[in-house]
C-alpha positions as a printed Julia matrix, in Angstrom:
389×3 Matrix{Float64}:
 -20.85   21.65  54.17
 -18.68   18.23  54.66
 -16.08   17.08  52.78
 -15.92   13.24  52.86
 -13.63   13.3   49.28
 -10.6    14.84  51.81
  -7.68   12.03  51.95
  -5.5    12.35  54.95
  -2.39   10.89  55.51
  -2.76    8.49  58.54
   0.84    6.71  58.07
   3.26    7.2   61.05
   0.3     8.19  63.12
   0.33    4.77  64.9
  -2.65    3.71  63.24
  -3.45   -0.18  63.2
  -4.93    0.47  60.0
  -2.03    2.16  57.83
   0.98    1.45  60.07
   0.51   -2.42  60.85
   1.42   -3.68  57.58
   4.66   -5.22  57.68
   4.21   -6.66  61.07
   1.43   -8.44  59.99
   3.4    -9.62  56.48
   1.98   -6.93  54.33
   3.77   -4.77  51.49
   4.7    -1.48  53.09
   2.82    0.36  50.55
  -0.29   -1.53  50.69
  -3.7    -0.04  50.32
  -5.77   -0.86  53.78
  -9.44   -1.37  53.57
  -9.69   -3.87  55.82
  -9.81   -3.0   59.88
 -13.4    -1.49  60.58
 -11.91    2.0   61.25
 -13.19    5.4   59.01
 -10.64    7.34  57.06
 -12.61   10.68  57.7
 -11.88   13.25  60.79
 -14.36   12.78  63.72
 -17.33   16.15  63.62
 -15.71   19.3   64.34
 -17.9    19.79  67.77
 -16.15   16.63  68.88
 -12.42   18.23  67.96
 -13.52   21.32  69.74
 -15.0    19.76  73.36
 -11.51   17.35  72.9
  -9.28   20.71  72.67
 -10.85   22.24  75.3
  -9.98   19.24  77.39
  -6.68   19.18  76.3
  -6.27   22.72  77.02
  -7.84   22.06  80.41
  -4.53   20.07  80.78
  -5.52   17.87  83.48
  -6.18   13.9   82.48
  -7.23   12.61  86.36
 -10.09    9.68  86.32
 -13.4    10.86  85.19
 -16.89    9.74  84.88
 -19.75   10.66  82.42
 -21.57   14.16  83.42
 -24.49   14.23  84.94
 -26.08   15.22  81.55
 -24.64   12.52  79.41
 -27.6    10.19  80.22
 -30.24   12.91  78.49
 -28.06   13.35  75.82
 -27.28    9.73  75.28
 -31.4     8.85  75.79
 -32.15   11.48  73.46
 -30.27   10.01  70.75
 -31.45    6.49  70.88
 -35.15    7.79  71.1
 -34.6     9.81  67.74
 -32.54    7.39  66.26
 -34.19    4.42  67.0
 -37.24    4.97  68.94
 -36.1     3.72  72.2
 -35.95    5.28  75.27
 -33.99    3.13  78.16
 -34.46    3.74  81.59
 -31.38    5.52  83.37
 -31.04    2.59  86.04
 -30.01    0.04  83.02
 -27.68    1.85  81.77
 -23.78    1.21  82.37
 -20.39    1.76  80.87
 -17.88   -0.23  79.28
 -14.04    0.79  77.78
 -15.6    -1.4   74.5
 -18.55   -3.66  73.2
 -15.99   -6.79  73.1
 -15.09   -6.03  76.37
 -19.16   -5.98  77.64
 -19.4    -9.32  75.62
 -16.61  -10.67  77.65
 -17.79   -9.67  80.8
 -21.52  -10.8   80.19
 -20.15  -14.38  79.25
 -17.83  -14.37  82.72
 -20.9   -13.29  84.38
 -23.72  -15.46  82.8
 -21.92  -18.46  82.62
 -19.22  -20.89  83.8
 -16.16  -22.84  81.97
 -17.92  -25.48  79.65
 -21.06  -23.59  79.22
 -22.57  -23.31  75.52
 -22.84  -19.57  73.99
 -24.16  -19.52  70.54
 -23.11  -17.16  67.56
 -24.14  -16.72  64.0
 -21.11  -17.06  61.35
 -19.65  -15.4   59.37
 -19.17  -12.82  62.27
 -17.3   -10.34  63.57
 -14.91  -12.56  64.64
 -14.35  -11.97  68.35
 -17.45  -13.21  69.07
 -16.11  -16.82  68.79
 -12.59  -15.6   70.42
 -14.83  -14.49  73.16
 -16.32  -17.59  73.52
 -13.15  -19.87  73.08
 -10.63  -17.99  74.78
 -12.38  -18.28  78.07
 -13.03  -21.91  77.81
 -16.88  -21.72  76.55
 -18.4   -23.95  74.27
 -19.1   -22.65  71.16
 -22.03  -23.45  68.99
 -22.77  -22.06  65.55
 -26.14  -21.25  64.05
 -24.82  -20.61  60.85
 -26.03  -17.58  58.69
 -27.72  -19.15  54.83
 -27.17  -17.21  52.17
 -30.19  -17.07  49.94
 -29.06  -17.5   46.3
 -32.23  -15.92  44.75
 -32.35  -12.54  46.88
 -28.78  -12.43  48.04
 -29.43  -12.08  51.1
 -28.5   -13.89  54.51
 -31.25  -15.82  56.5
 -31.54  -17.4   59.67
 -32.06  -21.23  60.04
 -34.31  -21.01  62.77
 -34.89  -24.9   62.92
 -31.43  -25.21  63.7
 -31.38  -22.38  65.73
 -33.72  -23.89  68.14
 -32.71  -27.2   67.99
 -28.9   -26.26  69.21
 -30.3   -23.86  71.49
 -31.91  -27.14  72.9
 -29.23  -29.93  72.35
 -26.17  -27.83  73.88
 -28.15  -26.36  76.8
 -26.82  -22.72  75.39
 -26.58  -20.16  78.21
 -26.03  -16.85  76.1
 -26.67  -16.19  72.53
 -24.3   -13.24  71.21
 -26.6   -11.09  68.47
 -24.67   -9.02  66.04
 -27.4    -6.59  64.95
 -27.15   -5.09  62.49
 -24.78   -7.76  61.33
 -20.68   -7.77  60.47
 -19.9    -8.59  58.14
 -23.34   -9.5   56.11
 -24.73   -6.69  56.49
 -28.06   -7.13  57.52
 -30.62   -5.36  59.77
 -32.72   -7.9   61.38
 -36.53   -7.4   61.12
 -39.01   -7.31  63.53
 -40.08  -10.59  62.73
 -36.87  -12.01  62.74
 -35.79  -10.63  66.16
 -39.25  -11.74  67.67
 -38.58  -15.58  66.58
 -34.86  -15.59  67.81
 -36.09  -13.57  71.08
 -38.95  -16.07  71.5
 -37.04  -19.1   71.2
 -34.24  -17.7   73.92
 -37.41  -17.07  76.3
 -37.93  -20.32  76.21
 -34.93  -21.93  76.72
 -33.99  -19.16  79.43
 -30.92  -17.93  77.47
 -29.69  -14.38  77.37
 -29.33  -12.36  74.62
 -26.55   -9.98  74.51
 -26.8    -7.99  71.19
 -23.88   -6.17  69.7
 -25.32   -3.01  68.37
 -22.48   -1.13  67.55
 -23.47   -0.31  63.97
 -26.89    0.69  64.61
 -26.3     4.06  62.95
 -25.34    3.14  60.08
 -28.52    1.94  58.35
 -29.15    2.72  54.98
 -32.46    3.92  52.98
 -35.69    1.27  53.23
 -34.46   -0.41  56.52
 -35.1     0.37  60.14
 -32.74   -0.61  62.94
 -34.73   -1.88  66.11
 -32.99   -2.73  69.55
 -33.54   -5.87  70.51
 -35.72   -4.9   73.74
 -37.61   -3.06  71.51
 -39.41   -5.32  69.81
 -40.78   -6.98  72.89
 -41.46   -5.7   77.05
 -40.88   -9.72  77.35
 -37.12   -9.37  76.09
 -35.94   -6.91  78.79
 -35.71   -9.44  81.52
 -32.95  -11.9   79.8
 -31.15   -9.25  77.1
 -28.25   -6.75  77.68
 -28.01   -4.24  74.48
 -24.46   -3.13  73.54
 -24.17    0.74  71.95
 -20.97    2.95  71.24
 -20.0     6.03  69.48
 -16.73    4.4   68.51
 -17.86    3.19  64.8
 -20.08    6.08  64.22
 -18.17    9.05  64.72
 -14.69    7.0   64.3
 -13.57    7.4   67.7
 -12.65    3.61  68.68
  -9.25    4.48  70.12
 -11.18    6.45  72.99
 -12.86    3.29  74.24
 -16.03    3.96  75.38
 -19.12    2.04  75.06
 -22.56    2.22  76.88
 -24.46   -1.36  77.62
 -28.02   -1.25  78.76
 -29.71   -3.98  81.42
 -33.2    -3.76  82.77
 -32.55   -6.93  84.77
 -31.48   -6.3   88.46
 -30.17   -9.68  88.72
 -28.27   -9.56  85.56
 -27.03   -6.03  85.65
 -25.79   -6.75  89.38
 -24.12   -9.88  88.29
 -22.48   -8.1   85.17
 -21.07   -5.34  87.55
 -19.34   -7.99  89.63
 -17.66   -9.63  86.1
 -16.55   -6.4   85.38
 -14.76   -5.21  88.51
 -13.12   -8.54  88.36
 -11.35   -7.45  85.41
  -9.22   -4.6   87.17
 -10.92   -2.2   85.17
 -12.89    1.41  86.83
 -12.71    4.73  85.27
 -13.39    5.33  81.14
 -10.63    7.29  79.27
 -11.28   10.96  79.66
 -11.47   11.92  76.5
 -14.04    9.25  75.42
 -16.34   10.2   78.04
 -15.51   14.28  76.65
 -16.2    12.88  72.98
 -19.05   10.68  73.63
 -21.31   13.3   75.07
 -20.69   16.0   72.24
 -21.07   12.97  69.41
 -24.63   12.64  70.74
 -25.22   16.1   71.45
 -23.94   17.88  68.36
 -23.0    14.65  65.73
 -26.63   14.03  63.74
 -25.92   16.55  60.97
 -22.54   15.26  60.54
 -23.71   11.3   60.65
 -26.71   12.0   58.12
 -24.22   13.74  55.7
 -21.91   10.8   56.31
 -24.76    7.94  55.79
 -25.56    9.65  52.21
 -21.97    9.61  51.54
 -21.46    5.91  52.37
 -24.83    4.46  50.48
 -23.14    6.35  47.33
 -19.93    4.29  47.67
 -22.34    1.29  47.93
 -23.31    2.48  44.59
 -19.93    3.01  43.35
 -18.86   -0.67  44.53
 -21.84   -2.58  42.7
 -21.86   -0.98  39.5
 -17.86   -1.13  39.47
 -18.08   -4.91  40.06
 -21.32   -5.54  37.47
 -19.55   -3.67  34.77
 -15.74   -4.58  35.22
 -15.3    -7.72  37.27
 -18.8    -9.44  37.18
 -17.49  -12.73  38.96
 -17.48  -10.67  42.37
 -20.59  -10.04  43.85
 -21.2    -7.38  46.35
 -23.73   -8.73  48.97
 -25.97   -5.79  49.5
 -25.34   -4.13  52.86
 -28.4    -2.75  54.39
 -26.17   -1.16  57.08
 -22.76   -0.72  57.89
 -19.95    0.39  55.98
 -18.66   -2.98  55.19
 -19.03   -4.52  52.17
 -19.3    -8.4   51.66
 -18.0    -9.54  48.69
 -18.67  -12.96  47.26
 -15.73  -14.13  45.2
 -16.79  -17.9   44.74
 -17.16  -17.85  40.94
 -13.41  -17.28  40.51
 -13.24  -20.81  41.63
 -10.24  -20.29  44.07
  -9.26  -21.49  47.18
  -9.36  -19.15  49.97
  -4.97  -18.98  50.02
  -4.92  -18.19  45.99
  -7.34  -15.55  46.77
  -5.89  -13.79  49.4
  -2.38  -13.83  47.9
  -3.89  -12.47  44.69
  -5.35   -9.91  46.76
  -2.74   -8.77  48.75
   0.26   -9.52  46.16
  -1.08   -8.17  43.01
  -3.9    -6.12  43.96
  -2.14   -4.62  46.76
  -5.19   -4.41  48.47
  -5.55   -5.24  52.33
  -9.19   -6.71  52.93
 -10.26   -8.96  55.46
 -10.44  -12.5   54.71
 -13.82  -13.96  54.92
 -12.63  -17.29  56.89
 -11.65  -15.23  59.87
 -15.24  -14.69  60.39
 -15.78  -18.11  60.17
 -15.68  -21.4   57.8
 -18.62  -19.89  55.78
 -16.94  -17.16  54.97
 -14.94  -19.18  52.4
 -14.24  -17.53  49.19
 -15.53  -14.08  50.51
 -13.59  -10.82  51.73
 -14.47   -7.82  53.41
 -14.15   -4.52  52.36
 -14.56   -1.53  54.22
 -15.73    1.72  52.67
 -15.6     4.28  54.77
 -13.18    6.19  52.82
 -12.91    8.77  50.43
 -14.49    7.93  47.38
 -11.27    8.6   45.27
  -9.32    6.06  47.85
 -12.28    3.68  46.75
 -11.93    4.29  43.04
  -8.07    3.55  43.51
  -8.89    0.25  45.38
 -11.69   -1.13  42.85
  -9.09   -0.26  40.04
  -6.41   -2.27  41.6
  -8.88   -5.21  42.09
  -9.67   -5.01  38.18
  -6.1    -5.72  37.5
  -5.99   -9.08  38.49
  -9.47   -9.95  37.67
């Protein structure tokens, strides 16, 4: 029904992923599996809705339709067993924009904001570039289970020692692929409640959860978390719509919500991207069958990566992703410096991956590989990796 094996030429389309190589010091013909967008067309229903908007021919200031929240809440109810209230709902051009808005709304320069590295690098940038104090509760890789865990003693000690005001939670986690359990979310939430820390939960990868795991929206874990938390969702990763710049923000606490709105207004941003609005409603209304097929396809890509590495490059281990379409590759057994590793992958394998250290010092010896691509592309990438190792 859906042909995810189709290879679509994205070169010369102003694609950051494909056309940004030379400007970033990469070879012109490098195979890019770095930035987190997919090499699949959006579902046909979304394309049809965008075509209808194009045919109308007027692209003035726009707002989500009166039906949008119902479509969105039906999605969250079905996919995450979570039913938000309409009054909690706000929109933003993107989740990173929402993170920065929250930082500016709930802290002042010099205040401490905590993250968990290795983590999506705009978390750190959002904190540091806004002159807040960065506090890192580093995740710990359990060598026995091959899974990352939270050091809860360190979590609480650092919140207390640094008087942390905001905790940026990545749920599911990018790049390590964890789907945090109810117990883990509860422990983090209770500690944050104890010290009056606002939790800003980035749940952009919530739709990419594999069999055996369940995504839990942070505020759904406990009613007590409603008053000190913000949840951020978006169809951008799910349906490959990142360039249309549209996301959803949920803030149950009225005081926090009003503070967020004021900080948002200071940014100078008002109406959202017209096409983003159209695409989001079509995605949540019609996109479920396509997404279910895609997740099954991506799960097979995960199996391909694991089997290939085990057979051909056993010194590289894939940290099993419970969610996301991002493989976190542990290359430490190769005994290379990060610079040596990066150079070999770029110049010898002709692959463009994400160097582990951009996610924090804990990413040293790792690479992040985006496997949301046709299987023939992934197979070629793995063959190119095999040539050097």
